[in-house]
C-alpha positions as CSV (number, residue, x, y, z in Angstrom):
1,M,-17.5,50.9,65.0
2,T,-17.6,48.8,61.9
3,T,-21.1,47.9,60.8
4,P,-22.2,44.6,59.3
5,S,-22.8,46.3,56.0
6,S,-19.3,47.7,55.8
7,L,-17.8,44.3,56.8
8,A,-19.7,42.5,54.0
9,K,-18.9,45.1,51.4
10,R,-15.2,44.4,51.8
11,A,-16.0,40.9,50.3
12,R,-17.1,42.3,46.9
13,G,-14.9,40.0,44.9
14,L,-13.0,36.8,44.9
15,N,-9.3,36.7,45.7
16,V,-7.0,34.6,43.6
17,F,-7.5,31.5,45.8
18,E,-11.3,31.8,45.8
19,K,-11.7,32.7,42.2
20,Y,-9.7,29.7,41.0
21,L,-10.6,27.3,43.8
22,T,-11.9,24.7,41.3
23,V,-8.5,24.8,39.5
24,W,-6.6,24.4,42.8
25,I,-8.8,21.5,43.7
26,A,-8.2,19.8,40.4
27,F,-4.5,20.3,41.0
28,C,-4.9,18.6,44.4
29,I,-6.6,15.7,42.8
30,V,-3.7,15.1,40.5
31,A,-1.1,15.9,43.2
32,G,-2.8,13.5,45.6
33,I,-3.0,10.7,43.1
34,V,0.7,11.1,42.1
35,L,1.6,11.2,45.8
36,G,-0.3,8.0,46.4
37,K,1.5,6.3,43.6
38,L,5.0,7.5,44.1
39,A,5.1,7.7,47.9
40,P,2.1,5.8,49.3
41,N,3.7,5.6,52.8
42,V,3.7,9.3,53.3
43,A,0.0,9.8,53.5
44,T,-0.5,6.5,55.3
45,F,2.1,7.6,57.9
46,L,0.4,11.0,58.4
47,D,-3.1,9.5,58.8
48,G,-1.6,6.9,61.1
49,L,-0.9,9.6,63.6
50,T,-4.3,8.9,65.1
51,I,-6.0,9.0,68.5
52,Y,-7.6,5.6,69.1
53,V,-10.5,4.7,71.4
54,G,-10.2,1.0,72.0
55,D,-9.5,-0.6,68.6
56,A,-11.2,2.2,66.6
57,P,-9.2,5.1,65.1
58,V,-11.1,8.3,66.0
59,V,-9.1,11.4,65.2
60,S,-6.2,11.8,62.7
61,I,-4.1,14.5,64.4
62,P,-2.6,16.1,61.1
63,I,-6.1,16.3,59.6
64,A,-7.6,17.7,62.8
65,V,-5.0,20.5,62.7
66,C,-5.7,21.2,59.0
67,L,-9.5,21.3,59.6
68,F,-9.1,23.6,62.6
69,F,-7.3,26.1,60.4
70,M,-10.1,25.7,57.8
71,M,-12.8,26.6,60.4
72,Y,-11.2,29.1,62.7
73,P,-10.8,32.0,60.1
74,I,-14.5,31.7,59.3
75,M,-15.6,31.9,63.0
76,V,-13.3,34.8,63.9
77,K,-14.8,37.0,61.2
78,I,-18.2,36.9,62.9
79,D,-19.2,39.8,65.1
80,F,-22.2,38.3,66.7
81,A,-23.1,41.4,68.7
82,A,-23.2,43.7,65.7
83,V,-24.6,41.2,63.3
84,L,-27.6,40.2,65.3
85,K,-28.7,43.9,65.7
86,A,-28.9,44.1,61.9
87,G,-31.9,41.8,61.5
88,K,-34.9,43.9,60.5
89,S,-37.3,41.5,58.7
90,I,-38.7,38.2,59.8
91,K,-39.6,37.0,56.3
92,P,-36.2,36.7,54.7
93,V,-34.7,35.2,57.9
94,G,-37.6,32.8,58.2
95,L,-37.3,31.7,54.5
96,T,-33.6,31.1,54.9
97,L,-34.0,29.0,58.0
98,F,-36.8,27.1,56.3
99,L,-34.6,26.3,53.3
100,N,-31.5,25.5,55.4
101,W,-33.1,23.1,57.9
102,A,-36.5,22.0,56.6
103,V,-35.7,21.7,52.8
104,A,-32.0,21.3,51.9
105,P,-31.0,18.3,54.0
106,Y,-34.1,16.3,52.8
107,V,-33.7,17.3,49.2
108,M,-30.0,16.2,49.4
109,Y,-31.1,12.9,50.9
110,G,-33.7,12.3,48.2
111,I,-31.7,13.4,45.2
112,T,-28.5,11.7,46.1
113,F,-30.3,8.4,47.0
114,L,-32.0,8.6,43.6
115,F,-28.8,9.2,41.6
116,L,-26.3,7.2,43.6
117,G,-28.5,4.4,44.8
118,V,-30.6,3.9,41.7
119,L,-29.5,5.7,38.5
120,F,-25.8,5.4,38.9
121,K,-25.6,2.4,41.2
122,N,-24.3,0.0,38.5
123,F,-21.8,2.5,37.2
124,I,-20.4,2.9,40.7
125,G,-20.4,-0.8,41.3
126,A,-23.4,-2.6,42.8
127,D,-21.1,-5.0,44.7
128,A,-18.3,-2.5,45.4
129,V,-17.6,-1.9,49.1
130,D,-15.9,0.8,51.2
131,H,-14.3,0.6,54.6
132,L,-15.4,3.3,57.1
133,K,-13.9,4.1,60.5
134,M,-15.9,2.7,63.4
135,P,-17.7,5.8,64.7
136,F,-16.7,7.1,68.1
137,G,-18.8,5.6,70.8
138,L,-19.4,2.3,68.9
139,D,-17.7,-0.9,70.1
140,L,-18.9,-4.0,68.2
141,P,-17.1,-7.4,67.8
142,E,-15.8,-8.5,64.4
143,G,-18.6,-9.9,62.2
144,A,-21.3,-7.8,63.9
145,L,-23.9,-6.1,61.6
146,Y,-24.6,-2.4,62.0
147,G,-27.1,-0.9,59.6
148,V,-26.0,-2.0,56.2
149,G,-22.4,-2.4,57.4
150,K,-20.4,-5.3,58.8
151,V,-17.5,-5.0,61.3
152,V,-14.3,-6.3,59.8
153,W,-10.5,-6.0,60.5
154,V,-8.5,-3.9,58.0
155,E,-4.8,-3.5,58.6
156,G,-5.1,-4.0,62.3
157,A,-8.1,-1.8,63.0
158,K,-11.8,-2.4,63.2
159,M,-13.6,-1.0,60.3
160,L,-17.2,-0.9,59.0
161,E,-17.6,-2.5,55.5
162,V,-20.5,-0.9,53.6
163,P,-21.6,-0.7,50.0
164,L,-19.5,1.9,48.2
165,W,-22.5,3.9,46.9
166,R,-23.9,4.2,50.5
167,S,-20.5,5.6,51.6
168,Y,-20.9,8.3,49.0
169,F,-24.5,8.8,50.0
170,A,-23.5,9.3,53.6
171,G,-20.9,11.9,52.6
172,C,-23.6,13.8,50.7
173,I,-25.9,13.7,53.7
174,V,-23.2,15.1,56.0
175,L,-22.6,17.9,53.4
176,G,-26.3,18.7,52.9
177,I,-27.0,19.4,56.6
178,A,-24.3,22.1,56.8
179,P,-25.6,25.5,55.6
180,C,-22.9,27.8,54.2
181,T,-21.5,30.4,56.6
182,A,-18.3,31.4,54.7
183,M,-18.3,31.8,50.9
184,V,-21.9,32.9,50.9
185,L,-20.7,36.3,52.1
186,V,-19.0,36.6,48.7
187,W,-22.0,35.2,46.7
188,G,-24.4,37.6,48.3
189,S,-22.1,40.6,47.7
190,L,-21.5,39.6,44.0
191,A,-25.3,39.3,43.5
192,K,-25.8,42.7,45.1
193,G,-27.9,41.2,47.8
194,N,-28.7,42.5,51.3
195,D,-25.3,42.3,53.2
196,D,-27.0,42.7,56.6
197,H,-29.3,39.7,55.9
198,T,-26.3,37.5,54.8
199,L,-24.3,38.4,57.9
200,V,-27.3,37.7,60.2
201,M,-27.7,34.3,58.7
202,V,-24.0,33.5,59.0
203,A,-24.3,34.2,62.7
204,I,-27.6,32.4,63.2
205,N,-26.6,29.3,61.3
206,S,-23.3,29.0,63.2
207,L,-25.3,28.9,66.4
208,I,-28.1,26.6,65.2
209,M,-25.6,24.1,63.8
210,L,-24.5,23.4,67.4
211,V,-27.9,21.8,68.0
212,L,-29.6,20.9,64.7
213,Y,-26.6,19.5,62.8
214,G,-26.3,16.5,65.1
215,L,-30.0,15.9,65.3
216,V,-30.8,16.2,61.6
217,G,-27.6,14.4,60.6
218,G,-28.2,11.5,63.0
219,F,-31.8,11.2,61.8
220,L,-31.0,11.1,58.1
221,L,-28.0,8.8,58.5
222,G,-30.1,6.5,60.5
223,V,-32.9,6.5,57.8
224,G,-30.1,5.9,55.3
225,R,-29.1,2.7,57.3
226,L,-25.8,4.2,58.2
227,P,-26.6,5.1,61.8
228,V,-24.0,7.1,63.8
229,P,-24.0,7.2,67.6
230,W,-25.0,10.5,69.0
231,E,-21.6,10.7,70.8
232,A,-19.8,10.7,67.4
233,L,-21.9,13.5,66.0
234,A,-21.7,15.5,69.3
235,F,-17.9,15.0,69.3
236,S,-17.6,16.1,65.7
237,I,-19.7,19.2,66.1
238,G,-17.8,20.0,69.3
239,I,-14.4,19.7,67.8
240,Y,-15.0,21.3,64.4
241,V,-17.7,23.9,65.1
242,A,-18.0,24.7,68.8
243,F,-14.3,24.8,69.5
244,P,-13.3,27.1,66.6
245,L,-16.4,29.2,67.3
246,V,-15.4,29.8,70.9
247,V,-11.7,30.3,70.1
248,G,-12.8,32.7,67.3
249,Y,-15.1,34.7,69.5
250,F,-12.7,35.2,72.3
251,S,-9.6,35.8,70.1
252,R,-11.5,38.4,68.1
253,K,-12.3,40.3,71.3
254,W,-8.7,40.0,72.6
255,I,-7.1,41.0,69.3
256,I,-9.4,44.0,68.8
257,A,-8.8,45.1,72.4
258,A,-5.1,44.9,72.0
259,R,-4.5,46.1,68.4
260,G,-7.7,47.8,67.4
261,E,-10.4,46.9,64.9
262,Q,-8.6,48.5,62.0
263,W,-5.6,46.3,62.4
264,F,-7.7,43.2,63.0
265,R,-9.7,43.8,59.8
266,D,-6.9,45.0,57.5
267,K,-4.0,42.9,58.7
268,F,-5.1,39.9,60.7
269,L,-8.0,38.8,58.5
270,H,-5.9,39.4,55.4
271,I,-3.4,36.8,56.7
272,L,-6.0,34.2,57.6
273,T,-7.7,33.8,54.2
274,P,-4.8,32.0,52.4
275,I,-4.2,29.9,55.5
276,T,-7.7,28.6,55.2
277,I,-7.3,27.7,51.6
278,V,-3.9,26.1,52.1
279,A,-5.3,24.0,55.0
280,L,-8.1,22.9,52.7
281,L,-5.7,22.0,49.9
282,V,-3.4,20.0,52.1
283,T,-6.3,18.0,53.4
284,L,-7.4,17.3,49.8
285,V,-4.0,16.2,48.7
286,L,-4.0,13.6,51.6
287,L,-7.5,12.5,50.7
288,F,-6.7,11.9,47.1
289,S,-3.5,10.1,47.9
290,F,-5.7,7.5,49.5
291,K,-8.4,7.4,46.9
292,G,-6.2,7.7,43.8
293,G,-6.4,4.0,43.0
294,M,-10.2,3.9,43.2
295,I,-10.5,7.1,41.0
296,L,-8.1,5.7,38.4
297,S,-10.0,2.5,38.2
298,N,-13.4,4.3,38.0
299,P,-12.6,7.9,36.7
300,L,-16.2,8.8,36.4
301,T,-16.8,8.5,40.2
302,I,-16.5,12.2,40.7
303,L,-18.8,12.9,37.8
304,W,-21.6,10.7,39.3
305,I,-21.4,12.5,42.6
306,A,-21.1,15.9,41.0
307,I,-24.3,15.4,38.9
308,A,-26.3,14.6,42.0
309,L,-25.0,17.6,43.9
310,F,-25.5,19.9,41.0
311,V,-29.2,18.9,40.8
312,Q,-29.7,19.3,44.5
313,I,-28.1,22.8,44.6
314,N,-30.3,24.0,41.7
315,L,-33.5,22.5,43.2
316,V,-33.0,24.2,46.5
317,F,-32.0,27.5,44.9
318,W,-35.0,27.7,42.5
319,L,-37.4,26.7,45.3
320,G,-36.0,29.4,47.5
321,Y,-36.0,32.0,44.7
322,G,-39.6,31.2,43.8
323,L,-40.8,31.3,47.4
324,A,-39.1,34.7,47.8
325,R,-41.1,35.9,44.8
326,V,-44.3,34.5,46.2
327,L,-43.7,36.1,49.6
328,G,-43.1,39.5,48.0
329,L,-39.5,39.8,49.2
330,S,-37.2,42.4,47.6
331,Y,-34.5,41.1,45.3
332,E,-31.8,42.2,47.8
333,D,-33.3,39.7,50.3
334,A,-34.4,37.0,47.8
335,A,-30.9,36.5,46.2
336,P,-29.0,35.8,49.4
337,A,-31.9,33.8,51.0
338,A,-31.9,31.4,48.0
339,M,-28.1,31.1,47.7
340,I,-27.6,30.5,51.4
341,G,-30.1,27.7,51.2
342,A,-28.5,26.2,48.1
343,S,-24.9,26.4,49.2
344,N,-23.2,24.1,51.7
345,H,-20.5,24.6,54.4
346,F,-18.1,22.2,52.8
347,E,-15.5,22.8,55.5
348,V,-17.8,21.4,58.1
349,G,-18.9,18.6,55.8
350,I,-15.3,17.5,55.2
351,A,-14.4,17.8,58.9
352,T,-17.4,15.8,60.0
353,S,-17.0,13.1,57.4
354,T,-13.3,12.7,58.2
355,I,-14.0,12.2,61.9
356,L,-17.0,10.0,61.4
357,F,-15.9,7.8,58.5
358,G,-12.2,8.4,58.0
359,L,-10.0,10.4,55.5
360,A,-9.8,7.5,53.1
361,S,-13.5,6.9,53.0
362,G,-15.8,7.4,50.0
363,A,-18.0,9.5,52.2
364,T,-15.2,12.1,52.6
365,L,-14.5,12.0,48.9
366,A,-18.2,12.9,48.3
367,T,-17.9,16.0,50.5
368,V,-14.8,17.1,48.5
369,V,-16.8,16.9,45.3
370,G,-19.0,19.5,47.0
371,V,-16.0,21.8,47.1
372,L,-15.1,21.0,43.5
373,I,-18.4,22.3,42.1
374,E,-19.2,24.9,44.7
375,V,-17.5,27.9,43.0
376,P,-18.6,27.4,39.4
377,V,-22.2,26.5,40.3
378,M,-22.6,29.4,42.8
379,L,-21.1,31.9,40.3
380,M,-23.7,30.6,37.8
381,L,-26.4,31.2,40.3
382,V,-25.1,34.7,41.0
383,S,-25.3,35.4,37.3
384,I,-28.9,34.1,37.1
385,C,-29.9,36.3,40.0
386,R,-28.5,39.4,38.4
387,R,-30.1,38.6,35.1
388,T,-33.6,38.0,36.7
389,C,-33.6,40.8,39.2
390,Y,-36.3,42.5,37.2
391,L,-38.7,40.0,38.5
392,F,-38.6,41.7,41.9
393,E,-40.0,45.0,43.0
394,E,-36.9,47.2,43.5
395,C,-35.7,46.7,39.9
396,R,-38.9,48.6,38.9
397,L,-37.3,51.5,40.9
398,D,-34.5,51.7,38.3
399,L,-31.6,50.7,40.4
400,P,-28.4,52.0,38.8
401,W,-26.6,48.6,38.7
402,C,-29.5,46.7,37.2
403,K,-28.9,47.0,33.4
404,H,-30.9,44.0,32.2
405,D,-33.0,44.9,29.1
406,S,-36.2,43.5,30.7
407,A,-35.6,45.6,33.8
408,V,-35.1,48.7,31.8
409,A,-38.2,48.0,29.8
410,T,-40.2,47.5,33.0
411,T,-39.0,50.7,34.6
412,E,-39.7,52.7,31.4
413,G,-43.2,51.2,31.2
414,T,-44.1,52.3,34.8
415,R,-43.0,55.9,34.4
């Protein structure tokens, strides 16, 4: 039987899609903007293939398909039975849960409100507005006020008109309440962290999101004056987390029973990885085909959002890393605990924002900026972890991979 450690150790490096994800995303920005200019009807037609509830567009079918293929490969990799047996220590699991659900969402709220709603508000446009889809379960007449929004008709559909910066703010909130359960396997392995702990947290967070994602998200969006009906959040988490989770769990069992675990691991999972990235990139091309005009008119938009997200990621990471030191955790537990807390599940963020606010919304654009900076920022944090490993106990035991001068000096001084 394959153990959690052996599964995680296969993710020691980044494949070509993951390593250059930022480059691919930059290409999608350009491709989407060009598509929007040269063939604006293509993206509009695809997003027009939508399921309506009353007068409100609820689910874009092409985007729903793309987002399923973004989520399913993540869920099918998780062996819950084996992973949950790997948890050995309460401290690192407790610290990670604390960072994920009691710290990261609220830090995201505070930081992005400060940057987008105060410091960068005039740069974004104090009077600029955005049009969001009417959330599922909400049926209000034209002209009605809802939070900071107003119900208006846009191209034959009811939409919610809100300040543009608040649309970005809402997207950041949706992103901040989704703890990473995918790429963090790679970050933990690159940092030489505890593979078992990382896998335990992937499984635990996938299950906890089924409950807390909607509750925390609904609370913060409401405080941010962009309330979302509970039906909309429940529908979103059901479509984009629960459904692929259930399909992944059962298909994993069936495939392994039919073809064996070796074939599943070496063949099936190998095929899925590029499918996930391709689905993500297609979604991004469609997104930027809608937002190209706004980006060209305000090219610094992405920068303002990226700065806020960069600060949030670093604050959560350093808080987690410092707390791990105070709690006396080993480096192998401290590194993944801090990075899981700092990173976000951008696939869930994009999916939720798309179904709540629409593909063409500023909120969804904000979640995509999270994808844009995820790889370079997390690789930076991996490097920081490895360079500061001497601060933790096991580097005084002269680990063969820890070659930092300070660590060597410390080990020599204790002999």
